[in-house]
C-alpha positions, 0 to 999 in steps of 0.5 A: 048637396047630394043632388047637387054633386049628381048634377055635377057628376052629369055634367061632367060626365056629358061633357066628356061625351061630347068632347069624345065624339067630337074628337072621333068625329074629327079623326073620321073626317081626316081619314075620309079626307085623306088624299092619294096620289094620282097620275094623269096619262094620256092614250090614243085610239088610231085614225082611218087614213092612210096618209096621216104619218102623226097628228100632234096636239098641244095641251097647254092646261090640264085642270082637275075640279079647277086644280092644276095638275102637278109636275105639268108642263106645257106639251107638245103629244103625237096621239098617233104615236100613242096606241095600243097601251102606249102612254104619256104622264101628264102630271100628277094631284092629290086626289080623295077617293071618290068619283070625279068629272070635271077634267079640262084640257087647255089646247093652243092651236096656235103654237107649240111647246117649242114655239112653232107654229101651228100648236095643233095639226096633222102631219101627212106622209109628205111632211105637210102640216094641216093646222087643227083647230076647234070654235073654243080652246077649252075641252070639258070631258064629261066621262066619270072616273074613281079615285080609290084608297090605293097608292097606285092610281093612274087615271087614263085619258083616251084621245080617241083621234078616230072620233075627235078629227074629221076630214073635209071632203070635196076640197083638193088637199087634205083638210082636216078639223076637229069635230064640234066642242060637243062631239070632241068632249064626247070623244075623250073617256077616261079610266082608272088603270087599276080597274081596266082590263084588256083585249088582245089577240090576232084576226087571220083573214086566209080569203084576203078580204080587206085591205084593212080591218078594224076591230071596235069593242062595244059594251054588250048589246050596245051594237047597232048595225044599222045605226053604226055603219052610218055616220052619226052626229054632226060630223058623221063619225063612224061606229061613234058608240065604240068604246075604243078601236084597234087597226088589225096591223103587224106581222101577227095580224095583231089588235090590242083594246086597251083600258076597257072598264070592269064589265061585259063586251062585244067584238065587232071587226069590219072591213076597209077598203084603200081608196087613194090616202082614205080607207073606206068601211065595206062591210062588217066580217064574220069572224070565229074565235080560234079558242072558242070565247064568245065574242059577244060577251067578253066579261072584263074585270080589273088587270085582266088580258082576254086573248082573243084569236079570231078567223075570218070567215067571210062578210057579212 
């Protein structure tokens, strides 16, 4: 009898432990599976053409891991207006904390959100519309972004026009097209705004070296002048490996490199000369920081803004 009671007691305690562990595992799983409201926004880096007034892109669908964004409606964006940190909201999605790398944008090349034609086009200074098309309508963005256990996740989709649109040469009139699908996907990056910083400043050009100056941000050690000064890939994209870029403009000759992931960056300043409606690269510029900042090693951490004012001292 005593042995029977011992056996029953052991079985009962084991059952309690099993139920307890199972409950704890379920609670841990529920905690791990907690989702966080995540907002998706779109922004842009500028295009190198003085005759381009606007670039309209109609997005008919946005999916993350196969799920359509909540609150997203078919929308036509002027990407050329979303520069220097300006964004427009696409929609929201409840996502678990973790890494994601599957965003799909579907474009409508035929009609815009109001039903007018075309759906994607470059608008020139004279009002002319030049339709944009690619070989497929769905763009799979390959860049990875993080969702954190936070209530303020904002995923920025940077649709870099400089890398994603090309102008066909040798034609009488302006003829713009999207680059190849692989280049198009590579020209769109994503970053969680909570873990991004910004570099901004001004570029004083006392010798008037350039018709236009563009600032490029590269991850430290990735800039190769021999490669970047030449067009790369099927579409001959200049400065193809730059993370982002900004044109020096305005009364204060300012620039703004927004939504940079945490890491170390180097800045490259390039001179452009105007030829008709377009600007052509002429030379890299020698610059000096007015505050002693090392422009070759700029450390970006979350939500930090670095001020990098420079003076142009010549060309390389």
